[in-house]
C-alpha positions in Angstrom: 55.5 145.0 138.0 53.9 142.4 136.0 55.3 139.4 134.1 55.1 139.3 130.4 53.0 136.1 130.2 49.2 136.1 130.0 49.0 135.7 133.8 49.4 138.8 135.8 51.6 138.8 138.9 53.0 141.4 141.1 55.1 141.4 144.2 52.7 143.9 145.7 49.7 141.6 145.2 51.8 138.7 146.7 52.7 140.8 149.8 49.1 141.9 150.3 47.9 138.3 150.0 50.5 137.0 152.5 49.7 139.9 154.8 46.0 139.2 154.7 46.5 135.4 155.2 48.3 136.3 158.4 45.5 138.7 159.3 47.9 141.6 159.6 47.0 145.3 159.0 49.2 147.4 156.8 50.4 149.3 159.9 51.2 146.0 161.8 53.4 144.7 158.9 55.0 148.1 158.5 56.0 148.1 162.1 57.4 144.6 162.3 59.1 144.9 158.9 60.6 148.3 159.7 59.3 149.7 156.4 57.2 152.8 156.3 53.4 152.3 156.0 53.4 154.7 153.0 56.1 152.7 151.2 54.4 149.4 152.0 51.1 150.7 150.6 52.9 151.9 147.5 54.5 148.5 147.0 51.2 146.7 147.5 49.6 149.0 144.9 52.5 148.6 142.5 53.4 152.3 142.6 57.0 151.5 143.6 59.2 148.5 143.4 60.8 147.4 146.6 64.6 147.2 147.1 66.1 143.8 148.0 66.6 145.1 151.5 62.8 146.0 151.7 61.9 142.6 150.3 64.0 140.9 153.0 62.4 143.0 155.8 58.9 142.4 154.5 59.5 138.7 154.1 60.8 138.5 157.7 57.8 140.5 158.9 55.6 138.0 157.2 57.6 135.0 158.5 58.3 134.1 154.9 61.2 134.2 152.5 62.3 136.6 149.8 62.0 133.7 147.3 58.3 133.2 148.2 57.6 136.9 147.7 59.3 136.9 144.3 57.3 133.9 143.1 53.9 133.2 141.7 51.7 131.0 143.8 52.6 127.4 142.8 51.5 123.9 143.6 54.0 121.7 145.4 55.8 119.3 143.2 59.0 118.5 141.3 61.6 121.2 141.4 61.8 121.6 137.6 61.2 124.9 135.8 61.9 126.6 132.5 61.8 130.3 131.8 61.6 131.2 128.1 63.5 134.3 126.9 61.8 137.5 128.2 59.2 135.6 130.2 60.5 136.1 133.7 58.9 138.3 136.3 60.1 141.9 135.7 60.8 144.7 138.2 62.5 148.0 137.8 64.4 150.0 140.4 66.4 153.1 139.5 69.0 152.3 136.8 68.2 148.6 137.1 65.7 146.3 135.6 65.4 142.8 137.0 63.9 139.8 135.2 63.4 137.1 137.9 63.8 133.6 136.4 61.9 130.5 137.6 59.3 132.5 139.5 57.0 129.5 139.5 59.3 127.7 142.1 58.1 129.2 145.3 60.5 127.1 147.5 63.7 127.7 145.6 66.7 128.8 147.7 68.4 130.9 145.0 67.0 133.7 142.9 68.5 133.8 139.5 67.8 136.9 137.4 68.9 138.8 134.3 69.8 142.3 135.4 69.9 145.2 132.9 71.9 148.2 134.0 71.3 151.4 132.1 74.1 153.8 131.5 74.8 156.0 134.6 73.9 159.3 132.9 70.3 158.2 132.6 69.5 158.7 136.4 71.1 159.7 139.6 72.9 156.9 141.3 71.4 155.2 144.3 73.7 154.5 147.3 75.3 151.1 147.6 73.0 148.5 149.2 73.5 145.6 151.5 71.2 142.9 152.7 71.4 139.2 153.8 72.6 136.3 151.7 75.3 135.7 149.1 75.5 136.8 145.5 77.2 136.0 142.2 77.0 137.6 138.9 78.7 137.4 135.5 78.7 140.2 132.9 77.0 139.1 129.8 77.2 142.3 127.8 78.6 145.8 128.4 81.0 147.2 130.9 80.3 148.0 134.6 82.1 149.1 137.7 81.5 147.0 140.8 81.7 149.1 143.9 82.1 147.2 147.2 82.9 148.4 150.7 83.8 152.0 151.0 86.5 152.4 148.3 86.9 149.2 146.4 86.0 149.5 142.7 86.5 146.8 140.1 86.0 147.4 136.3 84.3 144.4 134.7 83.3 143.5 131.1 81.7 140.6 129.3 82.9 137.3 130.8 84.0 138.7 134.2 82.4 137.4 137.4 82.2 138.1 141.1 80.9 136.3 144.2 80.3 138.2 147.4 78.5 138.3 150.7 75.4 140.4 150.3 76.1 142.2 153.7 79.0 144.0 152.0 77.8 147.3 150.6 77.7 147.0 146.8 76.7 148.9 143.7 76.9 148.2 140.0 77.4 151.2 137.8 77.2 151.0 134.0 80.4 152.7 132.6 79.5 152.3 128.9 77.1 154.1 126.5 74.7 151.1 126.1 72.9 148.9 128.5 74.9 146.2 130.4 73.3 142.8 131.0 74.3 140.5 133.9 73.3 137.0 134.9 72.9 137.4 138.7 72.1 134.9 141.4 71.1 135.9 144.9 70.9 133.3 147.7 68.8 135.0 150.4 
């Protein structure tokens, strides 16, 4: 995962830096974060992208926040940031690609992102996820099904929005033939 600007950034490098600052071994962080040492090593080496659940567990293990792990190191200052089109920090996971916006604001409380959801026939679906916080998204382009809880499914298209507690199991499935794009905000 690297951003598309001239600076390189990765969540793996950020986790490694935070872990080393706390003088923790990979095994120690894996134990307190309840993430396998193998997965943690793969994340730090940018072999795999962590799920939101993993990001939260790792942040807690580092006594940090998910927003901090999803941010470039920044100097303290005014809370003002701009992200030009396509210049956010990118991460992929299964049928999803996330472009995290305002990654220079390390102390932000919400994590806005543009989420691209590929059509469901491009990969096997992952199970619904859940983690801490609250979320909101609006569909910008395409059509999706929003799965929540065990049986609830809501079809959504451009202009439709949803707000939900992140501890409710949820999954977004692209029901169209082209990529769907969502403006998504997660408050961890």
